C-alpha positions as CSV (number, residue, x, y, z in Angstrom):
1,M,108.7,-11.8,46.6
2,S,123.3,-14.0,50.2
3,S,124.8,-14.8,46.4
4,A,125.5,-18.3,47.0
5,F,124.4,-19.9,43.8
6,A,126.1,-23.7,44.0
7,S,122.3,-25.4,43.4
8,V,121.7,-22.8,40.4
9,R,121.0,-25.0,37.2
10,P,123.2,-22.8,34.5
11,A,121.5,-24.7,31.4
12,G,119.2,-22.2,29.5
13,R,120.4,-19.2,31.2
14,R,122.7,-16.5,28.7
15,P,125.6,-14.9,30.3
16,L,124.7,-11.7,31.9
17,A,127.4,-10.2,29.9
18,M,124.9,-10.5,27.0
19,R,122.3,-8.4,28.5
20,P,122.6,-4.5,28.4
21,R,123.9,-3.3,31.2
22,A,121.8,-1.6,33.6
23,D,122.5,2.1,33.8
24,H,120.7,5.5,34.3
25,D,120.0,5.7,30.5
26,L,118.6,1.9,30.0
27,V,116.1,2.5,33.2
28,S,114.6,5.3,31.4
29,A,114.6,4.1,28.3
30,V,112.5,0.4,29.3
31,S,110.5,2.1,32.0
32,R,108.7,3.5,29.0
33,R,108.2,0.4,26.9
34,L,106.9,-1.8,30.4
35,T,103.3,-2.3,30.1
36,P,100.9,-1.5,33.1
37,R,101.1,-5.8,33.2
38,D,104.8,-5.6,33.1
39,R,104.6,-3.0,36.3
40,L,102.4,-4.8,38.2
41,L,104.6,-8.1,37.9
42,C,107.2,-5.9,38.7
43,Q,105.6,-4.4,41.7
44,V,104.5,-8.4,42.9
45,L,107.9,-9.4,42.5
46,F,109.2,-6.6,44.9
47,D,106.8,-7.4,47.6
48,H,106.5,-11.2,47.2
49,K,110.2,-11.9,45.9
50,V,109.9,-15.0,43.7
51,L,107.4,-16.8,41.1
52,T,107.5,-19.3,38.9
53,T,106.2,-19.0,34.8
54,E,103.0,-20.8,35.6
55,Q,102.2,-18.3,38.6
56,V,103.2,-15.6,36.3
57,T,100.7,-16.4,33.8
58,D,97.6,-17.5,36.5
59,L,99.0,-13.8,37.9
60,C,98.4,-11.7,35.0
61,F,98.8,-13.4,31.2
62,A,96.3,-15.7,29.0
63,N,98.3,-18.4,28.3
64,L,102.0,-19.8,29.0
65,T,103.3,-19.4,25.5
66,T,102.3,-15.7,26.2
67,T,104.0,-15.5,29.2
68,R,107.4,-17.4,28.1
69,H,107.4,-14.8,25.3
70,R,107.0,-11.5,27.6
71,L,109.5,-12.7,30.8
72,S,112.2,-14.0,28.3
73,A,111.9,-10.0,26.7
74,L,111.6,-8.4,30.6
75,Y,114.7,-11.0,30.9
76,Q,117.2,-9.4,28.2
77,L,116.2,-6.5,29.2
78,R,117.2,-6.6,32.7
79,V,113.6,-5.8,34.5
80,L,114.1,-9.4,35.8
81,D,116.4,-12.4,36.6
82,R,115.8,-16.1,36.8
83,F,117.0,-19.2,37.9
84,R,116.2,-23.1,37.9
85,P,116.7,-24.8,41.1
86,F,119.2,-28.0,41.0
87,R,117.6,-31.1,41.4
88,P,119.5,-34.6,41.0
89,V,116.6,-35.8,38.1
90,G,114.8,-33.8,35.3
91,S,114.9,-29.7,36.0
92,D,112.4,-27.3,37.6
93,P,111.1,-24.6,35.9
94,Y,112.6,-20.7,35.5
95,H,111.6,-18.7,39.0
96,Y,111.3,-15.2,38.8
97,V,112.8,-12.5,40.6
98,L,113.5,-8.8,40.0
99,D,116.8,-7.4,38.6
100,T,118.5,-4.5,39.7
101,L,116.4,-2.5,36.9
102,G,112.8,-3.6,37.9
103,V,113.6,-2.3,41.4
104,E,114.6,0.4,40.2
105,V,111.8,0.5,38.3
106,V,109.3,0.0,41.1
107,A,110.9,2.3,43.1
108,A,110.3,5.0,40.6
109,D,106.7,4.5,40.6
110,R,106.1,4.0,44.2
111,G,108.2,7.0,45.1
112,I,111.0,5.8,47.1
113,E,114.5,5.1,47.7
114,V,116.1,2.0,47.3
115,P,119.7,2.8,48.5
116,R,120.9,-0.7,47.0
117,P,119.3,-2.1,44.2
118,G,121.6,-4.5,43.4
119,L,121.6,-6.0,47.2
120,H,117.7,-6.5,46.7
121,H,118.4,-8.3,43.6
122,S,121.2,-10.9,45.4
123,R,119.0,-11.2,48.2
124,A,116.1,-12.3,45.8
125,L,118.5,-14.7,44.0
126,A,119.4,-16.1,46.8
127,L,116.4,-17.6,47.0
128,A,117.9,-20.6,44.9
129,D,119.4,-22.0,48.1
130,S,116.7,-21.3,50.5
131,Q,115.0,-24.0,52.9
132,R,112.3,-20.8,52.6
133,L,111.5,-21.8,49.2
134,A,109.1,-24.2,48.7
135,H,106.9,-22.6,51.1
136,L,107.1,-19.3,49.7
137,L,106.4,-20.6,46.1
138,G,103.6,-22.4,48.2
139,V,102.0,-19.4,49.6
140,N,102.6,-17.0,46.2
141,G,101.1,-20.2,44.2
142,L,98.1,-20.0,46.1
143,F,97.4,-16.2,45.8
144,C,98.2,-16.3,41.9
145,S,95.7,-19.4,41.8
146,L,93.4,-16.9,43.2
147,A,94.0,-13.9,40.6
148,A,93.5,-16.5,37.9
149,W,90.2,-16.8,39.2
150,A,89.4,-13.4,40.0
151,R,90.3,-12.3,36.3
152,S,88.3,-15.3,34.9
153,V,85.1,-14.3,36.4
154,E,82.8,-10.7,35.9
155,D,83.8,-7.8,38.2
156,G,86.3,-10.2,40.2
157,E,89.5,-8.5,41.7
158,L,92.1,-9.9,44.0
159,A,92.2,-7.0,45.9
160,E,94.4,-7.7,48.7
161,W,97.8,-9.5,49.0
162,W,99.7,-9.1,51.9
163,S,103.3,-10.6,52.0
164,E,104.0,-12.5,55.7
165,R,106.4,-9.5,56.6
166,R,103.9,-7.2,56.1
167,C,101.3,-9.4,58.1
168,A,104.3,-9.1,60.9
169,A,104.5,-5.6,60.5
170,E,100.6,-5.4,61.2
171,W,99.9,-8.1,63.7
172,G,103.3,-9.8,64.7
173,E,102.5,-9.4,68.2
174,V,99.3,-11.6,67.8
175,V,99.9,-13.9,64.7
176,R,102.3,-14.2,61.9
177,P,100.0,-15.4,59.1
178,D,101.9,-16.5,55.8
179,G,99.7,-13.8,54.0
180,F,96.6,-11.6,54.2
181,G,94.2,-11.3,51.2
182,A,91.0,-9.7,50.4
183,L,89.0,-11.2,47.1
184,R,85.6,-9.5,45.6
185,H,83.1,-10.4,43.2
186,R,80.2,-8.3,42.3
187,G,80.4,-6.3,45.2
188,V,80.8,-9.4,48.0
189,V,84.2,-9.1,49.7
190,V,85.7,-11.8,51.4
191,E,89.0,-11.1,53.5
192,F,91.2,-14.1,54.8
193,F,94.5,-14.8,56.4
194,V,96.5,-18.1,55.0
195,E,98.5,-20.7,56.4
196,V,100.0,-22.8,54.2
197,D,101.0,-26.3,55.8
198,R,103.9,-28.6,54.2
199,G,103.2,-31.3,56.3
200,T,106.5,-30.5,58.6
201,E,104.5,-29.1,61.7
202,T,103.2,-31.0,64.4
203,L,98.9,-30.9,64.9
204,T,99.0,-29.3,68.4
205,R,101.2,-26.4,66.6
206,L,98.7,-25.7,64.1
207,A,95.9,-25.8,66.5
208,D,98.1,-23.6,68.8
209,K,97.9,-20.9,66.0
210,L,94.2,-20.7,66.5
211,T,94.9,-19.1,69.9
212,G,96.5,-16.2,68.6
213,Y,93.7,-15.3,65.8
214,A,91.1,-15.8,69.0
215,E,92.8,-13.3,70.3
216,L,92.9,-10.7,67.5
217,V,88.9,-11.6,67.2
218,R,88.6,-10.4,70.3
219,A,90.5,-7.7,70.7
220,T,89.4,-6.1,67.5
221,G,85.9,-7.3,66.5
222,W,87.4,-8.0,63.1
223,S,86.7,-11.9,61.9
224,P,88.7,-12.8,58.8
225,W,88.5,-16.3,57.3
226,V,91.4,-18.2,58.4
227,C,93.0,-20.6,55.5
228,F,94.7,-23.3,56.0
229,W,96.2,-25.5,53.0
230,F,97.5,-28.5,53.1
231,P,99.7,-30.4,50.8
232,S,97.0,-33.3,50.3
233,P,93.4,-34.4,51.0
234,R,95.0,-37.0,53.7
235,R,97.2,-34.2,55.8
236,E,93.8,-31.9,55.8
237,A,91.9,-34.5,57.4
238,E,94.3,-34.9,59.9
239,A,94.5,-31.6,60.6
240,R,90.6,-31.2,60.8
241,T,90.8,-33.0,63.6
242,V,92.2,-30.5,65.9
243,L,91.3,-26.9,64.0
244,A,87.7,-26.2,65.6
245,H,87.3,-23.2,67.6
246,P,84.6,-21.5,68.8
247,E,85.9,-18.0,67.9
248,V,87.8,-18.1,64.5
249,A,86.0,-18.8,61.2
250,A,88.2,-21.4,59.7
251,A,88.3,-23.7,56.6
252,T,90.5,-26.2,54.7
253,G,92.1,-26.6,51.0
254,A,94.3,-29.2,49.9
255,G,96.6,-29.6,46.6
256,G,95.1,-32.3,44.4
257,L,91.6,-30.9,44.7
258,G,91.4,-27.9,42.4
259,A,92.3,-30.0,39.1
260,G,89.0,-32.0,39.8
261,M,86.7,-29.2,40.9
262,G,87.9,-25.8,38.8
263,G,88.8,-22.6,39.2
264,G,92.1,-23.4,41.4
265,A,92.0,-22.2,44.9
266,G,89.3,-19.5,43.6
267,G,86.9,-22.7,43.1
268,A,84.7,-24.8,44.9
269,V,87.6,-26.6,47.2
270,W,87.5,-24.9,50.7
271,L,85.9,-27.1,53.5
272,P,84.9,-24.9,56.8
273,V,86.1,-26.3,59.8
274,G,82.7,-28.1,61.4
275,S,81.1,-28.5,58.4
276,T,80.8,-31.8,56.5
277,G,80.4,-30.0,52.8
278,P,80.1,-29.4,50.2
279,R,83.3,-27.8,49.4
280,R,82.7,-23.7,48.6
281,R,84.6,-21.3,46.5
282,L,86.3,-18.7,48.3
283,I,84.0,-16.0,47.7
284,D,81.4,-17.8,49.1
285,L,82.6,-17.8,52.5
286,A,82.1,-14.1,52.9
287,A,78.3,-14.9,54.1
288,G,79.8,-16.9,56.7
289,T,82.1,-14.3,58.0
290,A,81.3,-13.2,61.5
291,V,82.7,-9.2,61.0
292,T,83.7,-7.8,57.9
293,G,86.2,-4.5,57.4
294,R,89.6,-4.3,58.3
295,R,90.4,-2.9,61.4
296,S,93.8,-1.4,61.5
């Protein structure tokens, strides 16, 4: 979760000179001070590039105030960096990415080598100017909402969260989802692909995606849910007219539903294609999965 910063709002950001230099001694000293929650955040940002303050709260904190205090500390320690995309009116929240030191911490934890941690950092910052930013935040926001739901229930866990890149490496010749996940609650597991729509694709293109998922089902015998997330109930209703496929278990949800029904993306906001209701929690879709158990 590439160094043009013309649209990055500098207000509220301290000059880098006010933070310590990221050298070997600092890496060793800071690494000893990181909590398991800090390390989880670093791992997620390494894989998924960028999160807003609110998304970090959903992922691993109890409230927004605590999140802001900890993020500020990790920023000062050069574990994280941050930016605010430019807006003509108003301002966006801080968007957090891994700083060089954070990249090195993840590399040490995973036992891997990152030849140029600074390049990883600069590419993450370049998201401030990227047309992909809004879509990436949409995908990451959905998974963070699921993580928040899992933490709110007894014996819940977001057991898998795969990035678009990892999905492409695994299934790219057949399907290219925005993400793959597995949600667990009291021994029940639902596996699902995520397709986040921002209203820019034609309905034909959305329907065509199901052809690839059907091929995957036929080739593997594995039938996870394909969960489409839309920007509004109106867009969802339009898309549902073309998303039925006899071999694919698909469900839809939309922005604006979670707040009223509780639980965000983990709440009762999902409507299986072919059903008229009621909407279900994502974990409750497990009862309708044709075949469980991911096939590698």
